[in-house]
C-alpha positions in Angstrom: -9.6 -14.4 -20.4 -7.7 -13.4 -17.2 -4.9 -14.5 -15.3 -3.7 -14.5 -12.0 0.0 -15.4 -9.6 -0.7 -17.4 -6.7 2.2 -17.4 -4.3 2.5 -18.8 -0.6 4.8 -17.7 2.2 6.9 -20.0 4.4 4.3 -20.9 5.8 2.5 -22.1 3.2 -0.1 -19.6 3.6 -1.8 -17.7 1.1 0.0 -14.4 0.6 -3.2 -12.3 -1.1 -2.8 -7.9 -1.9 -4.7 -5.1 -1.2 -6.3 -3.5 -4.3 -5.3 0.5 -4.1 -8.9 0.5 -6.5 -11.7 -1.5 -4.9 -12.5 -3.1 -1.3 -11.7 -6.8 -2.2 -8.3 -8.6 -1.4 -6.8 -10.6 -4.4 -4.2 -12.5 -5.7 -2.2 -10.2 -8.8 -3.6 -10.9 -11.9 -6.4 -8.9 -14.2 -7.8 -9.7 -17.9 -6.2 -10.2 -20.8 -5.0 -7.9 -23.7 -5.9 -8.7 -27.3 -3.5 -11.0 -28.5 -1.7 -11.9 -25.3 -1.8 -15.2 -23.8 -2.7 -16.5 -20.0 1.4 -15.8 -18.8 1.9 -12.8 -20.5 -0.9 -11.2 -19.2 -0.1 -13.1 -15.8 3.1 -11.1 -16.6 2.5 -7.5 -17.0 -0.1 -7.8 -14.5 2.4 -8.2 -11.1 4.4 -5.6 -12.8 1.5 -3.4 -13.2 0.1 -4.2 -9.5 3.0 -5.0 -7.5 6.1 -3.8 -9.7 7.0 -7.4 -9.7 9.4 -8.8 -12.6 9.8 -12.6 -11.9 9.4 -15.5 -13.1 6.5 -17.3 -13.0 6.3 -21.4 -12.6 3.6 -24.6 -13.9 0.2 -23.3 -14.4 -1.7 -24.5 -11.5 -5.4 -24.4 -12.3 -7.6 -23.3 -15.3 -11.4 -21.6 -14.0 -14.4 -21.4 -15.9 -16.3 -18.1 -14.3 -20.5 -18.4 -15.6 -21.5 -15.1 -16.3 -22.3 -12.9 -13.1 -24.0 -9.5 -12.6 -21.9 -7.5 -15.6 -19.7 -10.0 -15.9 -19.8 -12.0 -19.1 -18.7 -15.7 -18.9 -15.1 -16.4 -18.8 -12.1 -18.6 -18.2 -9.0 -17.4 -15.7 -5.8 -18.7 -15.4 -3.6 -19.4 -11.7 0.2 -20.0 -12.3 2.6 -20.8 -9.2 4.3 -17.4 -8.2 5.7 -20.2 -5.6 7.4 -19.3 -2.1 7.9 -15.5 -1.4 10.9 -15.2 0.7 11.5 -11.5 0.7 8.2 -12.0 3.7 8.5 -12.5 7.2 6.1 -15.5 8.0 4.3 -13.9 10.5 3.5 -11.6 7.6 0.5 -13.2 4.6 -0.4 -9.9 2.7 1.0 -7.8 0.4 0.7 -4.0 0.5 2.2 -2.1 -2.9 
């Protein structure tokens, strides 16, 4: 199980961040730990990856990724991070 947080800027563009530990851009999030709820996992990952502590919005989507390559099947929860007001409209990338 994994969880993430989707942020938008004031122009309604999705904000992505560039993790230092892998090459692809994504929303903040990751795998849940044992006995951790999806919302707790998303909150923890947001703090770990970006140093942000903020409440999550509503659940936006639940997805089922099929097994692929080395990854097993799973369930992914994406929560609304709402509009990130600290960014200017021309910014669409978060770099931790």
